[in-house]
DRENSENU-350848 format. One line per field, with one value per residue: residue number from 1; x, y, z of N, C-alpha, C in turn. Coordinates in Angstrom, 1 decimal. Example, Ala and Ser with C-alpha at 12.3 -4.5 7.8 and 13.67 -1.06 7.14 Angstrom:
BEGIN
pos <- (1 2)
nu <- (13.2 12.8)
nv <- (-5.7 -2.2)
nw <- (7.8 7.1)
cau <- (12.3 13.7)
cav <- (-4.5 -1.1)
caw <- (7.8 7.1)
cu <- (13.2 12.9)
cv <- (-3.3 0.0)
cw <- (7.8 7.9)
//
This chain:
BEGIN
pos <- (1 2 3 4 5 6 7 8 9 10 11 12 13 14 15 16 17 18 19 20 21 22 23 24 25 26 27 28 29 30 31 32 33 34 35 36 37 38 39 40 41 42 43 44 45 46 47 48 49 50 51 52 53 54 55 56 57 58 59 60 61 62 63 64 65 66 67 68 69 70 71 72 73 74 75 76 77 78 79 80 81 82 83 84 85 86 87 88 89 90 91 92 93 94 95 96 97 98 99 100 101 102 103 104 105 106 107 108 109 110 111 112 113 114 115 116 117 118 119 120 121 122 123 124 125 126 127 128 129 130 131 132 133 134 135 136 137 138 139 140 141 142 143 144 145 146 147 148 149 150 151 152 153 154 155 156 157 158 159 160 161 162 163 164 165 166 167 168 169 170 171 172 173 174 175 176 177 178 179 180 181 182 183 184 185 186 187 188 189 190 191 192 193 194 195 196 197 198 199 200 201 202 203 204 205 206 207 208 209 210 211 212 213 214 215 216 217 218 219 220 221 222 223 224 225 226 227 228 229 230 231 232 233 234 235 236 237 238 239 240 241 242 243 244 245 246)
nu <- (-56.5 -59.7 -63.2 -65.1 -62.8 -62.2 -64.4 -65.3 -62.7 -63.3 -65.6 -65.1 -63.3 -64.8 -66.6 -64.7 -63.8 -66.3 -66.6 -64.9 -65.2 -67.7 -66.9 -65.5 -67.7 -68.6 -66.6 -65.9 -68.3 -68.4 -66.3 -67.2 -68.9 -67.9 -66.3 -67.5 -69.2 -71.7 -72.4 -75.3 -75.4 -75.3 -74.5 -74.1 -71.9 -71.3 -72.7 -74.2 -73.6 -74.0 -76.3 -78.0 -78.6 -78.6 -77.7 -74.1 -72.4 -69.5 -65.7 -62.8 -60.1 -57.7 -55.5 -56.7 -58.1 -58.3 -60.1 -62.1 -64.8 -63.8 -64.6 -63.2 -61.4 -62.4 -61.4 -63.0 -64.3 -65.4 -63.5 -64.0 -63.0 -65.1 -66.9 -66.8 -67.5 -65.8 -63.7 -61.4 -58.5 -56.3 -53.4 -50.3 -47.5 -48.9 -48.8 -51.4 -53.7 -54.9 -56.1 -56.6 -56.6 -59.8 -60.5 -60.1 -59.8 -56.1 -54.1 -51.5 -50.5 -52.7 -56.2 -59.1 -62.3 -65.2 -67.5 -68.9 -69.4 -71.2 -74.1 -73.4 -71.0 -67.5 -64.6 -62.6 -62.8 -60.3 -56.9 -54.4 -51.4 -49.8 -47.6 -48.0 -47.1 -45.5 -48.1 -49.8 -52.8 -55.1 -57.6 -61.7 -64.6 -67.7 -69.7 -68.0 -68.3 -69.0 -67.4 -64.8 -62.4 -59.2 -58.3 -58.8 -57.6 -55.3 -52.8 -54.4 -53.5 -52.3 -53.8 -55.7 -58.3 -61.0 -61.9 -63.7 -66.0 -68.3 -70.8 -74.1 -77.3 -79.7 -83.1 -85.5 -83.4 -80.6 -77.0 -74.2 -71.2 -68.2 -65.7 -64.9 -65.5 -63.5 -61.9 -60.6 -60.5 -58.6 -57.0 -55.9 -56.9 -57.9 -60.2 -63.1 -63.3 -64.1 -64.5 -67.9 -68.0 -65.9 -63.6 -62.4 -63.5 -65.6 -65.9 -64.2 -66.3 -68.4 -66.9 -67.2 -69.8 -70.2 -69.1 -69.9 -72.4 -72.1 -70.8 -73.1 -75.8 -73.9 -73.7 -76.5 -77.2 -75.4 -76.7 -79.0 -78.6 -77.5 -79.6 -81.1 -80.0 -79.6 -82.0 -83.1 -81.8 -82.5 -85.5 -84.3 -84.2 -84.4 -87.1 -86.9 -89.1 -89.5 -89.2 -92.1 -92.0 -94.0)
nv <- (-69.2 -70.0 -69.8 -68.6 -67.5 -65.2 -63.7 -63.0 -61.1 -59.7 -58.1 -56.9 -55.1 -53.8 -52.5 -50.6 -48.9 -47.8 -46.8 -45.1 -43.0 -42.6 -41.0 -38.6 -37.3 -36.5 -34.8 -33.1 -31.8 -30.8 -28.6 -26.4 -25.5 -24.5 -22.8 -20.4 -17.7 -16.0 -12.5 -10.3 -6.4 -3.6 -1.3 1.9 3.0 1.8 2.4 3.2 1.2 -1.5 -2.0 -1.3 -4.1 -5.6 -8.7 -10.7 -12.8 -14.1 -15.2 -16.7 -14.3 -14.6 -13.9 -10.6 -8.3 -4.9 -2.5 -4.7 -5.5 -6.0 -7.6 -6.1 -6.4 -4.6 -3.2 -3.3 -1.2 -3.7 -6.0 -8.0 -8.1 -5.9 -6.3 -4.6 -3.1 -2.8 -1.5 -2.3 -0.4 0.3 -2.0 -4.0 -2.1 -0.8 3.4 5.4 8.5 11.3 13.6 14.3 15.0 16.4 16.2 13.6 10.3 8.8 6.0 4.8 6.5 6.5 7.3 7.0 6.6 7.1 5.6 3.9 6.1 6.8 9.5 12.7 12.5 13.2 12.4 12.0 13.8 14.8 15.0 13.4 11.3 8.3 5.8 2.1 -0.7 -3.4 -6.2 -4.5 -2.9 -0.1 1.2 2.2 3.6 3.2 5.2 8.2 10.7 9.5 7.8 6.2 4.9 4.0 6.9 7.2 5.4 4.6 2.5 -0.9 -3.5 -6.8 -9.6 -7.9 -8.0 -10.2 -11.2 -12.0 -10.4 -11.8 -11.9 -10.6 -10.0 -9.0 -8.4 -10.9 -11.1 -11.7 -10.3 -11.2 -9.9 -8.0 -7.0 -3.1 -1.4 0.6 0.4 -1.9 -1.0 1.0 -0.5 -1.3 -4.3 -7.2 -8.5 -9.3 -12.9 -15.0 -17.7 -17.8 -19.5 -21.6 -24.3 -26.2 -29.0 -28.6 -30.7 -32.4 -33.6 -33.7 -35.9 -37.6 -38.3 -39.4 -41.7 -43.2 -43.4 -45.6 -47.0 -48.1 -48.9 -50.8 -52.7 -53.2 -54.1 -56.5 -58.5 -58.3 -60.3 -62.1 -63.3 -64.2 -66.3 -67.9 -68.6 -69.7 -71.9 -73.1 -74.0 -75.3 -78.7 -81.4 -83.1 -86.5 -89.4 -91.4 -94.5 -97.3 -100.1 -103.3)
nw <- (41.1 42.4 41.2 42.2 43.9 42.5 41.6 44.5 44.6 42.2 43.6 45.7 44.3 43.0 45.0 46.4 44.5 44.2 46.5 46.7 44.5 45.6 48.0 46.6 45.5 47.2 48.5 46.7 46.2 48.4 49.0 46.6 47.3 49.5 48.3 47.7 48.4 50.7 50.7 52.5 51.4 53.0 53.4 51.4 49.9 47.8 45.8 42.4 41.7 44.0 45.5 48.5 50.4 48.3 47.3 47.7 45.9 46.6 45.8 45.6 46.1 44.4 41.8 40.7 39.3 37.9 37.8 39.3 41.7 45.5 48.2 51.4 54.1 57.0 60.1 63.0 66.0 67.5 67.5 65.4 62.3 59.8 56.6 53.8 50.7 47.6 44.8 42.8 41.8 41.1 41.1 42.3 42.0 40.0 38.9 40.5 40.0 40.6 40.1 36.9 33.2 32.4 34.9 35.1 36.7 37.2 35.9 35.6 33.5 32.3 31.4 33.0 32.4 34.0 34.2 36.0 38.0 41.0 40.2 39.5 40.8 41.7 40.1 42.5 45.2 46.8 45.9 45.2 44.7 44.1 44.0 44.3 46.6 46.8 46.7 47.9 46.7 45.5 46.4 46.0 46.2 44.4 44.6 45.7 47.5 49.0 50.0 52.7 51.7 50.1 49.7 52.2 53.7 52.7 50.5 50.5 52.1 50.5 52.1 53.5 51.6 51.1 49.2 45.7 44.0 42.2 41.3 41.6 43.5 42.7 44.2 42.8 40.3 38.7 38.3 36.6 37.3 35.3 33.9 33.5 30.8 31.0 32.0 30.1 27.7 27.5 27.6 30.7 31.6 30.4 28.2 30.1 30.7 32.5 34.4 35.8 37.7 40.1 38.5 39.0 41.0 41.0 38.7 39.2 41.2 39.1 37.7 39.3 39.7 37.1 37.1 39.7 38.5 36.7 37.6 39.1 37.1 35.6 38.0 38.4 36.3 36.1 38.0 37.6 35.7 36.4 38.1 36.5 35.0 36.7 37.3 35.2 35.0 37.8 36.8 34.6 35.7 35.8 37.5 39.4 39.8 42.2 42.7 43.0 44.6 44.1)
cau <- (-57.3 -61.1 -63.5 -65.9 -62.1 -62.4 -65.5 -65.2 -62.0 -63.6 -66.9 -63.9 -62.7 -65.7 -66.9 -63.8 -63.9 -67.7 -66.6 -63.8 -65.8 -68.3 -66.0 -64.6 -68.1 -69.1 -65.4 -65.8 -69.8 -68.3 -65.0 -67.5 -70.5 -67.3 -65.2 -68.3 -69.5 -72.5 -73.6 -76.0 -74.5 -75.9 -73.9 -73.7 -70.7 -71.0 -73.6 -75.5 -73.3 -74.5 -77.5 -78.0 -79.8 -78.5 -76.9 -73.1 -71.5 -67.9 -64.4 -61.2 -59.7 -56.4 -55.8 -57.5 -58.2 -58.2 -61.8 -62.7 -65.0 -63.9 -64.6 -61.9 -61.7 -62.0 -60.9 -63.4 -63.9 -65.0 -62.5 -64.0 -62.9 -66.1 -66.4 -67.4 -67.8 -64.8 -63.7 -60.0 -57.9 -55.0 -52.5 -49.4 -46.5 -49.7 -48.9 -52.4 -53.5 -56.0 -57.2 -55.6 -57.0 -61.2 -60.9 -60.4 -58.6 -55.6 -53.6 -50.6 -50.9 -54.5 -57.4 -60.6 -63.8 -65.7 -69.4 -70.3 -69.8 -72.6 -74.6 -73.0 -69.7 -66.6 -63.7 -61.7 -62.7 -58.9 -56.2 -53.5 -50.7 -49.2 -46.6 -48.2 -45.5 -46.0 -49.0 -50.8 -54.1 -56.1 -59.7 -62.0 -65.9 -68.0 -70.2 -66.8 -68.2 -68.9 -66.6 -63.9 -61.3 -57.7 -58.4 -58.6 -57.1 -54.0 -52.9 -54.6 -53.2 -53.0 -54.6 -57.0 -59.3 -61.5 -62.7 -63.9 -67.2 -68.8 -72.4 -75.3 -78.3 -80.6 -85.3 -85.5 -82.3 -79.5 -76.2 -72.5 -69.9 -67.6 -64.8 -66.1 -65.4 -63.3 -60.5 -60.5 -60.6 -57.4 -55.6 -55.7 -57.4 -57.9 -61.9 -63.3 -64.6 -63.5 -65.6 -68.4 -67.9 -64.8 -63.6 -61.7 -63.9 -67.4 -65.3 -64.0 -67.5 -69.6 -66.4 -67.3 -71.6 -70.5 -68.3 -70.5 -73.5 -72.1 -70.9 -74.8 -75.7 -73.1 -74.1 -77.0 -77.2 -75.3 -77.3 -80.1 -78.0 -77.1 -80.7 -82.2 -79.5 -80.1 -83.8 -83.3 -80.3 -83.5 -85.8 -83.7 -83.8 -86.1 -87.4 -87.0 -90.0 -89.5 -89.9 -92.8 -92.3 -94.0)
cav <- (-68.8 -70.3 -68.7 -68.2 -66.3 -65.0 -63.5 -62.1 -60.1 -58.1 -57.7 -55.7 -54.4 -52.7 -51.3 -49.9 -48.0 -46.9 -45.3 -43.6 -42.1 -41.2 -39.9 -37.6 -36.4 -35.6 -33.5 -31.8 -30.8 -29.2 -27.5 -25.8 -24.6 -23.7 -21.7 -19.1 -17.5 -14.8 -11.1 -9.0 -5.7 -2.7 0.2 2.4 3.0 1.5 3.2 3.2 -0.5 -2.4 -1.0 -2.0 -5.6 -6.9 -10.4 -10.9 -13.9 -14.1 -16.0 -16.2 -13.3 -14.4 -13.5 -9.5 -7.5 -3.5 -2.7 -5.6 -5.2 -6.9 -7.4 -5.2 -6.2 -3.3 -3.7 -2.6 -1.8 -5.2 -6.7 -8.8 -7.1 -5.5 -6.2 -3.3 -3.4 -1.5 -1.7 -2.4 0.9 0.1 -3.4 -4.0 -1.6 0.9 3.9 6.0 9.8 12.1 14.7 14.6 15.7 16.2 15.8 11.6 8.9 8.4 5.2 4.1 7.5 6.0 8.1 6.6 7.6 6.0 5.5 3.6 6.8 7.2 10.4 13.7 12.5 13.6 11.0 12.4 15.5 15.1 14.7 12.6 10.9 7.3 4.1 0.8 -1.4 -5.2 -7.0 -3.6 -1.9 0.6 0.6 3.0 3.0 3.9 6.6 8.5 11.3 9.3 5.9 6.2 4.0 4.1 8.1 7.9 4.3 4.7 1.1 -2.0 -4.8 -7.9 -9.8 -7.3 -8.7 -11.2 -11.9 -11.0 -10.6 -12.8 -12.0 -9.9 -10.4 -8.0 -9.2 -12.0 -11.4 -12.0 -9.9 -10.8 -8.5 -8.6 -5.7 -2.2 -1.2 1.4 -0.7 -3.1 0.3 1.7 -1.7 -1.9 -5.1 -8.2 -8.7 -10.5 -14.5 -16.0 -18.6 -17.7 -21.2 -22.3 -24.8 -28.1 -29.1 -28.7 -30.8 -33.5 -34.1 -34.8 -37.0 -38.9 -39.7 -39.7 -43.5 -44.1 -44.2 -46.2 -48.6 -48.8 -49.6 -51.8 -53.8 -53.9 -55.6 -58.1 -59.0 -58.7 -61.3 -64.0 -63.6 -65.1 -67.4 -68.5 -69.3 -71.0 -73.1 -73.7 -74.6 -77.2 -79.4 -82.3 -84.5 -88.1 -89.8 -92.3 -96.2 -97.6 -101.3 -103.8)
caw <- (41.8 42.2 39.9 43.7 44.7 41.8 41.6 45.5 44.0 41.3 43.8 46.9 43.6 42.8 45.9 46.8 44.1 44.2 48.0 46.5 43.8 46.5 48.5 45.9 44.7 48.2 48.4 45.3 46.3 50.1 48.2 45.3 48.3 50.5 47.6 47.0 49.4 50.5 51.9 51.7 51.7 54.1 53.2 50.3 49.7 46.3 44.6 42.2 40.9 44.2 46.8 50.4 50.6 47.6 48.1 46.9 46.1 46.3 45.8 46.2 45.8 43.6 40.2 40.7 38.1 38.4 38.0 39.9 43.0 46.4 49.8 52.3 55.6 57.7 61.3 64.0 67.6 68.6 67.2 64.3 60.5 58.9 55.0 52.4 49.1 47.1 43.7 42.3 40.9 41.0 41.5 43.1 41.4 39.5 40.3 40.9 41.0 40.3 38.8 35.6 32.2 32.4 36.4 35.5 37.6 35.5 36.6 34.8 32.9 31.3 32.5 33.1 31.9 35.2 34.3 36.7 39.5 42.1 39.2 40.3 41.9 41.0 40.1 43.7 45.7 47.2 44.8 45.5 43.8 45.4 43.3 45.0 46.7 46.2 48.0 48.0 46.5 45.4 46.5 46.1 46.5 43.9 45.1 46.2 47.8 51.4 50.4 52.7 50.7 49.8 50.1 53.8 54.7 52.2 50.0 50.7 52.0 50.3 53.0 53.9 50.7 51.5 48.2 44.5 43.9 41.3 40.9 42.8 43.1 43.6 44.1 42.3 39.4 39.3 38.1 36.8 37.3 34.2 33.9 32.8 29.1 30.9 31.5 28.8 26.2 28.4 28.3 31.5 32.0 29.0 28.5 30.6 30.1 34.0 34.7 37.9 39.3 40.3 37.4 39.1 41.9 39.7 37.4 39.9 41.5 38.4 37.3 40.0 40.1 36.3 37.6 40.2 38.4 35.7 37.9 39.7 36.7 35.4 39.1 38.6 35.3 36.4 39.2 36.5 34.5 37.7 38.1 35.1 35.1 38.4 37.7 33.9 35.7 38.7 35.5 33.4 37.0 35.8 39.1 39.7 39.8 42.5 42.3 43.5 45.5 43.4)
cu <- (-59.4 -62.2 -64.4 -64.5 -62.2 -63.3 -65.3 -64.2 -63.1 -65.2 -65.6 -64.2 -64.1 -66.9 -66.1 -63.9 -65.3 -67.4 -65.5 -64.5 -67.4 -67.8 -65.2 -66.7 -68.7 -67.8 -65.7 -67.6 -69.2 -67.8 -66.4 -68.2 -69.3 -66.6 -66.4 -69.2 -70.5 -72.8 -74.1 -74.6 -75.8 -75.8 -73.9 -72.9 -70.4 -72.0 -73.1 -75.2 -74.0 -75.1 -77.5 -78.7 -79.7 -77.2 -76.0 -72.5 -70.7 -66.9 -63.7 -60.6 -58.3 -56.3 -56.5 -57.0 -58.2 -59.6 -63.3 -63.3 -64.8 -64.8 -63.4 -62.5 -61.5 -62.1 -62.1 -63.3 -63.9 -64.5 -62.4 -64.9 -64.7 -65.9 -67.6 -66.7 -66.6 -64.3 -61.9 -59.5 -56.8 -53.6 -51.8 -48.4 -47.8 -48.9 -50.5 -52.6 -54.3 -56.0 -56.1 -56.7 -58.5 -61.3 -60.9 -59.0 -57.3 -54.6 -52.8 -50.2 -52.3 -55.1 -58.2 -61.7 -64.8 -66.9 -69.6 -70.1 -71.3 -72.8 -74.0 -71.6 -68.4 -65.3 -62.5 -62.4 -61.6 -58.2 -54.8 -52.7 -49.9 -48.5 -47.3 -46.9 -46.6 -47.3 -49.8 -51.8 -54.5 -57.2 -60.5 -63.5 -66.4 -68.6 -69.1 -67.0 -68.6 -68.3 -65.6 -63.5 -60.1 -57.8 -57.6 -57.6 -55.6 -53.8 -53.9 -53.9 -53.5 -54.2 -55.4 -58.5 -59.6 -62.1 -63.3 -65.2 -67.7 -70.6 -73.1 -76.6 -79.4 -83.0 -84.8 -84.1 -80.9 -78.1 -75.1 -71.7 -68.8 -66.7 -64.8 -65.3 -64.3 -62.2 -60.1 -60.5 -59.1 -56.1 -54.8 -56.1 -57.9 -59.5 -62.2 -64.7 -64.0 -64.9 -66.7 -68.0 -66.7 -64.4 -63.4 -62.7 -65.3 -67.0 -65.3 -65.9 -68.4 -68.8 -66.6 -68.6 -71.3 -69.9 -69.3 -71.8 -73.0 -72.1 -71.7 -75.6 -75.2 -73.9 -75.2 -77.6 -76.9 -75.6 -78.4 -79.7 -78.1 -78.9 -81.4 -81.3 -79.6 -81.8 -83.7 -82.6 -82.3 -84.4 -85.1 -83.5 -84.9 -86.3 -87.2 -87.7 -89.1 -89.7 -90.5 -92.2 -93.5 -94.9)
cv <- (-69.6 -69.0 -67.8 -67.0 -65.1 -63.4 -62.4 -61.1 -58.9 -57.5 -56.7 -55.3 -52.9 -52.1 -50.7 -48.5 -47.3 -46.4 -44.6 -42.9 -41.0 -40.0 -38.5 -36.5 -35.8 -34.3 -32.6 -30.9 -29.7 -28.4 -26.7 -25.2 -23.9 -22.1 -20.7 -19.3 -16.5 -13.7 -10.8 -7.8 -4.5 -1.3 0.8 3.5 2.9 1.9 3.4 1.5 -1.1 -1.5 -2.1 -2.6 -6.0 -7.4 -10.1 -12.4 -13.9 -15.2 -15.3 -14.9 -13.0 -13.9 -12.5 -8.8 -6.0 -3.5 -3.4 -5.5 -6.8 -6.7 -7.0 -5.5 -5.4 -3.3 -2.4 -2.6 -3.3 -6.4 -7.3 -7.9 -7.2 -5.9 -5.3 -3.9 -2.4 -2.2 -1.1 -1.5 0.7 -1.2 -2.9 -3.2 -0.6 2.0 4.9 8.0 10.1 13.5 14.7 15.1 15.6 16.0 14.0 11.0 8.6 7.1 4.8 5.2 7.0 6.6 7.4 6.9 6.8 6.5 4.6 4.3 6.9 8.8 11.7 13.9 12.9 12.4 11.0 14.0 16.1 14.6 13.9 11.4 9.6 5.7 3.2 -0.2 -2.8 -5.7 -5.4 -3.2 -0.8 0.6 1.9 2.6 3.7 5.5 7.5 9.2 10.6 8.5 6.4 4.5 4.1 6.1 8.7 6.5 4.1 3.1 0.1 -3.4 -6.1 -9.0 -9.6 -7.2 -10.1 -12.5 -12.0 -11.3 -10.8 -12.1 -10.8 -9.5 -9.8 -8.1 -10.8 -12.3 -10.8 -11.7 -10.3 -10.2 -8.9 -6.9 -4.6 -2.2 -0.5 1.0 -2.0 -1.8 0.6 0.6 -1.9 -3.6 -6.2 -7.7 -10.1 -11.7 -14.4 -16.6 -17.5 -18.5 -20.9 -23.5 -26.5 -28.8 -29.5 -30.3 -32.7 -34.3 -35.0 -35.9 -38.6 -39.5 -39.6 -42.0 -43.8 -44.5 -45.6 -47.2 -49.2 -49.5 -51.0 -53.3 -54.4 -54.4 -56.7 -59.1 -59.5 -60.3 -62.6 -63.9 -64.9 -66.5 -68.6 -69.5 -70.3 -72.5 -74.3 -74.3 -76.0 -78.9 -80.5 -83.4 -85.8 -89.1 -91.1 -93.8 -96.7 -99.6 -102.0 -104.7)
cw <- (41.7 41.5 41.3 44.1 43.7 41.8 42.8 45.6 43.8 42.8 45.0 45.5 43.5 44.1 46.5 45.7 43.8 45.6 47.4 45.4 44.5 46.9 47.5 45.4 46.4 48.2 47.5 45.5 47.4 48.9 47.0 46.1 49.5 50.0 47.0 48.4 49.5 51.3 51.3 51.8 52.4 53.6 52.0 50.1 48.1 45.2 43.8 41.5 42.0 45.4 48.4 50.1 49.6 48.0 46.7 46.8 45.7 46.2 46.0 45.2 44.9 41.9 39.5 39.6 38.0 37.6 38.8 41.3 43.8 47.8 50.4 53.7 56.4 58.8 62.1 65.4 68.0 68.5 65.9 63.0 59.6 57.5 54.4 51.6 48.5 45.6 43.3 41.3 40.2 41.8 42.0 42.0 40.4 40.0 39.5 41.4 40.8 41.5 37.8 34.5 32.3 34.1 36.7 36.7 35.9 36.4 35.1 33.4 31.7 32.3 32.2 33.2 33.1 35.3 35.1 38.8 39.4 40.0 40.4 40.9 41.2 41.3 41.8 44.1 46.2 46.2 46.1 44.7 44.8 43.9 44.5 45.2 46.3 47.6 48.0 46.2 46.2 45.0 47.2 45.7 44.9 43.4 46.7 47.2 48.9 51.8 51.3 52.5 51.1 50.3 51.4 54.2 54.1 51.6 50.9 50.5 51.1 50.9 53.9 52.3 50.7 50.6 47.3 44.5 42.5 40.6 42.1 42.5 44.0 43.1 43.7 40.4 39.9 37.9 37.8 36.4 36.5 34.5 33.2 31.5 29.8 31.1 30.6 27.9 25.9 28.0 29.6 32.5 30.6 29.4 28.9 30.6 31.1 33.7 35.9 38.4 39.5 39.4 38.4 39.9 41.9 38.8 38.2 40.6 40.4 37.4 38.4 40.3 38.9 37.1 38.8 39.5 37.2 36.5 38.9 38.8 36.0 36.8 39.1 37.3 35.6 37.3 38.7 36.3 35.0 38.2 37.5 35.0 36.1 38.0 35.9 34.4 36.5 37.0 34.7 34.2 36.5 37.2 38.8 40.4 41.1 43.1 43.8 43.8 44.8 44.1)
//
């Protein structure tokens, strides 16, 4: 292969890699933004944990744990499901009942000290005892005296859970939600160390950006070097004076 052909091949490979990195950057940014959605709260059934006007950011509901705050799809007459905020009390297979010793909620035989409840509210004014089937969750509001939750609707199908809430923005402050201590101390959930942002696509976008920056620096450096060599080559040409006729 000639020198010119080799240069042309390197140039084509360079732009192919640059274009691929650009496509991955766009895809990574788009996936990162679309995997996190936002909604503004209007109801009061999760007071005082979440207040009307709070802005929630939520992600996929995969890997839910007891104590998580989620968005539940509730059918309305218009046909478009409304989103309400609820707390996960029981997972598929759990036995949930109320009320046990001290009037507390009981999950798999362990009573919860629900410090997040609305001041003055009891864990439940209605008594119940239920074992959750596969892909069924027991969701309750923190403002128990007004929440129309699983005590009314029954166990909630997994398909009706739209997402897990990860942050609450109130005014200028933002709060990252973590598993309440009641679930951790009772061994019903591990200590919460989950990342607020999804890891996969941001890493792809970051890697693609690094590759594009590296290729840009390399390309500019090569262009500067070629220009300098060209100038030196042009300066090395010594003009030959034409001979004059005697």
